[in-house]
N, C-alpha and C positions, 0 to 999 in steps of 0.2 A: 648832485650838483650838475651844473653842464661843463662839460669840455668844450673851455672855449678854443682851444688849438687841434680839434681832431682832424681837422683836414692837413695839418702841418705833416711832412715827410722828411724822412732824412735826408740831406744833402740842400734841403730848402733854405733860403737865405732871409733873416729877419732881424727886426729891432724891438728893444723892449721900451714900451711905450712911456715908461717912467725914470727909464736909465738911457738916457741918450748917449750919455758918456762911454759908454760899455761898447759902441761902435756897432760895427753889424755881426750877426752870428750865425752860424750855420748849424741846423737842425743836426744833433746825433742819434736821437731816438724818440720816440714818442710812444709811450706805453703806459697803458693804465691811468690816465690822466696825471702822467709825470712826463715833462719832455727836457730833454739832456740838451743845452745850445752851449756851443763852444763861441764864446764872443773875443773880438778882437782884442779889446783892451782890460777884461776882466776875466777871461780864460773860461772853464767850463764849469756852467751852472744849470743845476735841476731846478725846475720850476713846477709849482702846482698850477696845473692846466683850469682850475675852477678858481683862479683868483686874478691870473692877469691873460690878456689875448694879445699874443704876440704879434706885431705887423710884419707882414710876409712883404719883400722888398723885390721889385719886378726891374730888370736892367740896370742896375746900378754896379 
């Protein structure tokens, strides 16, 4: 399976395309297809990179 978030690094700001109510999230780690993101409204979430492509946020 393809890692849809391989380019994301700790510290980057992202949005979940299917969960806009989670708000902005900061990438905490991206290891072996598992990405941990701390979202403003949902807290820390671990996602499977083969199932969702997070959207990087620039200058927001």
